[in-house]
C-alpha positions as MATLAB code, in Angstrom:
seq = 'MKLLATILVLATCSCAQDAPRPYHQQRYIMGTLCEITALPVPESPADADKKQQSKTDAAMDAAFGQLHQVDWLLSNWDKDSELMKMIRAAAMPRKKRPKIHVGDALFNRLTAALHVAEVTDGWFDPSVGPLVRAYGFLPRERKQPWSLAQIREHVGWRKVKLDPANKTVEFATPGMEIDMGGIAKGYAAALAAKALRDHGVTDGFVNIGESSMVAIGSPAPGKSWIVEIYDPRDRTKTVAWTRLADGEALATSGTYEKTLGEGEKKKSHLINPKTGEGLGGLHSVTVVMRDAEAADAFTKPFFFIPARSKAASPMLRNFRAARVMLISVDADELRTDSVGAQPERFHKMK';
ca = [
     -10.135    7.087  -19.474;
     -11.348    3.734  -18.915;
     -12.001    2.057  -15.497;
     -12.887   -1.428  -14.535;
     -16.398   -1.413  -12.735;
     -19.550   -0.706  -14.453;
     -22.887   -1.056  -13.354;
     -25.326   -3.348  -14.981;
     -29.082   -1.383  -14.659;
     -30.688   -3.167  -17.182;
     -29.551   -6.405  -17.010;
     -30.161   -7.019  -13.248;
     -33.771   -5.325  -13.556;
     -35.347   -7.876  -15.355;
     -38.639   -5.881  -14.688;
     -42.118   -6.607  -15.551;
     -43.469   -4.542  -18.681;
     -45.756   -2.168  -16.477;
     -42.880   -1.680  -13.944;
     -41.476    2.151  -13.945;
     -39.029    2.980  -16.161;
     -35.589    4.427  -14.705;
     -34.656    7.842  -15.481;
     -30.998    8.203  -16.357;
     -28.847   10.801  -17.360;
     -25.185   11.434  -17.626;
     -23.234   14.809  -16.996;
     -19.497   15.403  -17.234;
     -18.451   16.440  -14.276;
     -15.050   16.727  -12.102;
     -12.929   15.612  -15.201;
     -14.939   12.289  -15.440;
     -18.300   10.823  -17.235;
     -20.675   10.903  -14.102;
     -24.203    9.125  -14.360;
     -26.972    8.707  -12.279;
     -29.817    6.121  -12.176;
     -33.143    6.933  -10.369;
     -36.531    5.139  -10.185;
     -39.430    7.309  -10.756;
     -40.627    9.728   -7.502;
     -44.307    9.278   -7.193;
     -46.212   12.052   -8.678;
     -49.659   13.167   -7.575;
     -52.355   14.309  -10.030;
     -51.720   17.711   -9.091;
     -48.344   17.293   -9.680;
     -48.866   16.368  -13.112;
     -51.238   18.956  -13.934;
     -48.430   21.614  -13.078;
     -46.723   20.541  -16.505;
     -43.767   21.335  -14.561;
     -40.184   19.546  -13.764;
     -40.969   16.240  -12.664;
     -39.724   15.136   -9.327;
     -37.469   13.055  -10.456;
     -35.872   14.947  -12.673;
     -35.512   17.826  -10.105;
     -34.152   15.061   -7.588;
     -31.417   14.481  -10.390;
     -30.454   18.081  -10.775;
     -30.230   18.696   -6.996;
     -27.746   15.420   -7.369;
     -25.570   17.077   -9.967;
     -25.828   20.207   -8.369;
     -23.906   18.842   -5.684;
     -21.285   17.196   -7.887;
     -20.449   20.768   -9.244;
     -20.361   22.058   -5.537;
     -17.735   19.349   -4.699;
     -15.439   20.174   -8.079;
     -15.877   23.859   -6.921;
     -14.562   23.394   -3.576;
     -12.180   20.444   -4.317;
     -10.705   20.626   -7.470;
      -6.469   20.919   -8.259;
      -7.168   21.754  -11.867;
      -9.539   24.868  -10.973;
      -7.100   27.626   -9.744;
     -10.350   29.299   -8.429;
     -11.292   26.524   -6.290;
     -11.289   26.926   -2.706;
      -8.692   24.415   -2.163;
      -6.617   25.979   -4.251;
      -7.296   28.971   -3.285;
      -5.957   27.893    0.468;
      -2.794   26.243   -1.357;
      -1.640   29.487   -2.817;
      -1.743   31.219    0.397;
      -0.520   28.321    2.613;
       2.362   27.598    0.539;
       3.805   31.129    0.207;
       7.526   31.042    0.952;
       7.359   33.388    4.383;
       9.727   32.464    7.710;
       6.719   32.516    9.637;
       4.370   29.683    8.504;
       0.607   31.448    7.770;
      -2.396   30.067    8.996;
      -4.997   30.309    6.307;
      -8.887   30.398    7.188;
     -10.958   28.230    5.515;
     -14.693   27.697    5.224;
     -16.434   24.655    7.136;
     -16.981   22.530    4.023;
     -13.601   22.779    2.991;
     -12.152   22.054    6.869;
     -13.836   19.274    7.291;
     -12.952   17.576    3.803;
      -9.288   18.153    4.494;
      -9.960   16.724    8.448;
     -11.430   13.823    7.154;
      -8.481   13.271    4.502;
      -5.778   13.625    7.225;
      -7.817   11.258    9.393;
      -7.508    8.577    6.826;
      -4.002    9.179    6.251;
      -3.597    8.785    9.903;
      -5.433    5.335   10.131;
      -3.679    4.097    7.223;
      -0.040    5.319    8.356;
       0.548    7.180    5.748;
      -0.201    5.174    2.573;
      -3.197    7.468    1.814;
      -1.483   11.014    2.000;
      -3.133   14.070    0.438;
      -0.276   15.994    0.565;
       1.386   14.235   -2.601;
       0.073   17.199   -4.623;
       3.835   18.079   -5.674;
       4.437   14.623   -7.009;
       1.607   14.692   -9.010;
       2.295   17.878  -10.152;
       5.845   17.103  -11.096;
       4.947   13.803  -12.549;
       2.701   15.557  -14.960;
      -0.511   14.667  -13.813;
      -1.343   18.146  -12.900;
      -0.784   21.174  -14.759;
       2.465   22.754  -14.671;
       3.757   25.899  -16.178;
       7.141   24.599  -16.716;
       9.410   21.461  -16.163;
      10.076   21.607  -12.137;
      13.764   21.618  -11.860;
      13.875   20.255   -8.266;
      15.075   16.524   -7.660;
      12.602   13.612   -6.549;
      14.301   14.086   -2.996;
      13.478   17.806   -3.079;
      10.154   17.306   -3.999;
       9.752   14.706   -0.865;
      10.922   17.324    1.345;
       7.306   18.989    0.419;
       5.434   15.867    0.931;
       4.094   14.496    4.357;
       0.481   14.820    5.961;
       1.896   15.271    9.353;
       3.371   18.517    7.823;
      -0.224   20.100    7.548;
      -1.568   21.004   10.729;
      -5.054   21.827   11.440;
      -6.486   24.049   13.901;
     -10.657   22.799   14.567;
     -11.183   26.188   16.942;
      -9.935   29.004   14.503;
     -10.538   26.527   11.064;
      -7.057   27.328    9.828;
      -4.770   25.330    7.985;
      -0.861   25.730    8.359;
       1.747   24.169    5.972;
       5.000   23.137    7.705;
       7.020   23.896    4.504;
       6.635   26.531    1.556;
       5.749   24.694   -1.714;
       3.477   22.282   -0.297;
       0.415   20.880   -2.089;
      -3.130   19.050   -0.900;
      -4.414   16.549   -3.833;
      -7.813   15.732   -2.767;
      -8.046   13.713   -5.992;
      -7.970   10.377   -4.133;
     -10.970   10.990   -1.922;
     -13.136   13.781   -3.060;
     -15.156   11.513   -6.044;
     -16.306    9.274   -3.242;
     -17.430   12.246   -1.000;
     -19.220   13.699   -4.505;
     -21.133   10.181   -4.868;
     -22.093   10.044   -1.356;
     -23.431   13.871   -1.698;
     -25.147   12.847   -4.858;
     -26.935    9.974   -3.255;
     -27.744   12.131    0.049;
     -29.689   14.471   -2.150;
     -31.695   11.909   -4.425;
     -32.870   10.867   -1.173;
     -33.649   13.941    0.059;
     -35.875   14.277   -2.835;
     -37.862   11.306   -2.810;
     -35.580    8.783   -4.274;
     -35.993    5.279   -2.821;
     -34.345    3.308   -5.833;
     -31.037    4.952   -7.508;
     -27.527    4.421   -8.401;
     -24.736    7.027   -8.639;
     -21.777    6.449  -10.498;
     -18.774    8.661  -10.581;
     -16.805    8.126  -13.421;
     -16.875    4.093  -12.942;
     -14.662    4.847   -9.995;
     -16.963    5.804   -6.722;
     -20.565    4.439   -6.725;
     -23.417    4.670   -4.204;
     -26.477    2.449   -4.184;
     -29.931    3.461   -3.506;
     -32.704    0.843   -2.342;
     -32.924   -1.825   -5.572;
     -33.380   -1.839   -9.388;
     -36.369   -3.715   -8.753;
     -38.424   -5.827   -6.070;
     -36.186   -8.793   -5.241;
     -33.350   -7.463   -7.310;
     -29.633   -6.278   -6.434;
     -27.741   -3.793   -7.945;
     -24.700   -5.700   -9.263;
     -21.123   -4.519  -10.246;
     -18.647   -6.115  -12.536;
     -14.976   -5.950  -11.943;
     -13.107   -6.363  -15.105;
      -9.607   -7.622  -16.101;
      -7.286   -4.741  -16.473;
      -6.028   -6.082  -19.968;
      -8.884   -6.689  -21.265;
     -12.301   -4.539  -20.596;
     -14.191   -7.292  -22.322;
     -13.516   -9.890  -19.595;
     -14.935   -9.725  -16.227;
     -13.186  -10.894  -13.252;
     -15.539  -10.949  -10.567;
     -18.965   -9.392   -9.803;
     -20.600   -8.313   -6.202;
     -24.367   -6.868   -5.031;
     -24.307   -3.676   -3.570;
     -27.111   -3.556   -0.939;
     -29.037   -0.076    0.050;
     -26.526    2.719    1.283;
     -23.452    0.355   -0.039;
     -20.445    1.847   -2.143;
     -17.786    0.774   -3.716;
     -14.557    2.409   -4.977;
     -12.494    0.840   -7.732;
      -8.698    2.687   -8.576;
      -6.171    1.281  -11.124;
      -2.864    1.907  -12.555;
      -4.302    1.788  -15.690;
      -6.468    5.263  -15.130;
      -3.922    7.984  -16.112;
      -0.387    6.974  -17.403;
       2.563    8.579  -18.803;
       5.487    7.140  -20.435;
       6.084    4.210  -22.310;
       7.091    0.501  -21.644;
       9.040   -0.240  -18.402;
       9.018    3.729  -17.912;
       5.415    3.727  -18.029;
       4.114    5.288  -14.727;
       0.691    5.636  -13.180;
      -0.784    8.669  -11.432;
      -0.763    6.399   -8.453;
       2.289    7.776   -6.724;
       3.737    6.032   -3.401;
       3.988    8.787   -0.778;
       6.507    7.303    1.089;
       9.186    7.059   -1.957;
       7.566    9.455   -4.187;
       7.955    6.443   -7.107;
       4.784    6.377   -9.685;
       3.674    2.710   -9.865;
       3.723    0.941  -12.889;
       2.418   -2.403  -13.987;
      -1.477   -3.260  -14.277;
      -2.979   -3.409  -10.798;
      -6.650   -2.073   -9.781;
      -8.030   -2.385   -6.172;
     -11.673   -2.247   -5.262;
     -12.922   -1.694   -1.703;
     -17.017   -1.883   -0.572;
     -18.033   -0.141    2.645;
     -21.066    2.086    3.320;
     -18.620    5.016    3.757;
     -17.941    6.278    0.008;
     -15.474    8.990    0.948;
     -13.621    6.398    2.861;
     -14.150    3.598    0.362;
     -12.378    5.886   -2.152;
      -9.421    6.723   -0.276;
      -8.864    3.168    1.432;
      -7.983    1.645   -2.488;
      -4.678    3.535   -2.381;
      -2.712    1.815    0.476;
      -3.069   -1.747   -1.039;
      -1.189   -0.674   -4.395;
       1.781   -0.273   -2.339;
       1.899   -2.799    0.854;
       0.359   -6.424    0.669;
      -3.021   -6.984    1.940;
      -2.351   -9.799    3.907;
       0.795   -8.208    5.421;
       1.350   -7.023    9.360;
       1.194   -3.162    7.875;
      -2.258   -4.011    6.277;
      -3.651   -5.363    9.231;
      -4.144   -2.344   11.648;
      -5.745   -0.684    8.079;
      -8.229   -3.442    8.226;
      -8.984   -3.179   11.848;
      -9.830    0.348   11.295;
     -12.225   -0.434    8.573;
     -13.801   -3.175   10.033;
     -16.693   -3.236    7.626;
     -14.637   -2.927    4.392;
     -14.179   -5.905    1.924;
     -11.131   -5.298   -0.275;
     -10.646   -7.099   -3.681;
      -7.026   -6.746   -5.411;
      -6.183   -7.804   -9.050;
      -2.867   -7.641  -10.321;
      -0.915   -8.792  -13.582;
       2.299  -10.685  -13.098;
       4.122  -11.793  -16.290;
       0.725  -11.911  -18.112;
      -0.843  -14.288  -15.105;
      -3.948  -12.512  -13.548;
      -4.032  -12.731   -9.909;
      -6.741  -11.855   -7.396;
      -7.253  -11.786   -3.824;
      -9.945  -10.672   -1.156;
      -9.624   -9.743    2.458;
     -11.687   -7.725    4.899;
     -15.156   -8.116    5.540;
     -17.367  -10.646    3.948;
     -14.747  -11.476    1.067;
     -16.975  -14.151   -0.331;
     -19.260  -11.248   -1.529;
     -16.630  -11.108   -4.241;
     -17.871  -13.819   -6.579;
     -15.189  -14.602   -8.378;
     -15.789  -15.873  -12.362;
     -14.696  -19.273  -13.179;
];
């Protein structure tokens, strides 16, 4: 799976020869390649004499550990994840809808996802799981006999009721499923960045599948972390680039990431929550803000509504600090637009 944003760690450093060399590790977690870069954490002579794991290696292990925890918590692929256990129980076909108690970690993430659904008027909707599974983007035991209209009866964020006092989840209808794939990587990136900071890293970069990124400090004094945004038709061509300051997060989603079908029937994993239709064509949305989890979710609405429409205005007001770049291909013509806070920070290539 190829995405359209990548960090230029070495290209932007241009460090002096005696500058500390950054640590860089890659691990496959959450169904994607996760990369962490960190400049060394200072070691005391006593630490060096112990001949044990360096502080920087320990920081990176802790950060990757957070990614594993998020995968265990929110995966729709692992039937034993906390999310899937809740879904099986809450989706049971009973006359009286069951109220399922969950732990604080899962309850807080569901609360965050439903909050974004509310402030985006449902254009981001984590309840699209039945549609995602019906299209084949999640595992299914057999072909679903339901029609699209029938499946949509089991979709809708307002059909998910959370009880903060008792930490319970209730589905209004059986057969519902929460899919956190549109927000989980942003949350994971934020946790990984926090783990690095907690272990003494002052300069580093977290890159989850080239779709959710968080910057820590800078790659070198006077330098910036730079992210390139590529042409969805040709990964070797850069459409724009942007700098990320300390604590800023970038999220990118695109119709090219996961697709099914061929030609005009080719559909992506990005599904319109209000029509149930999978989006085709070549489109990408990039969002930069300080909340990595919200940035991840906030990429989704702009695939379905124009960025400069009346429908988009309230969303942009709710995320005043977000800057958004949209790229689409229409009759082989590349179109770009930037909205939100400081759109000029997206530097378009000439």
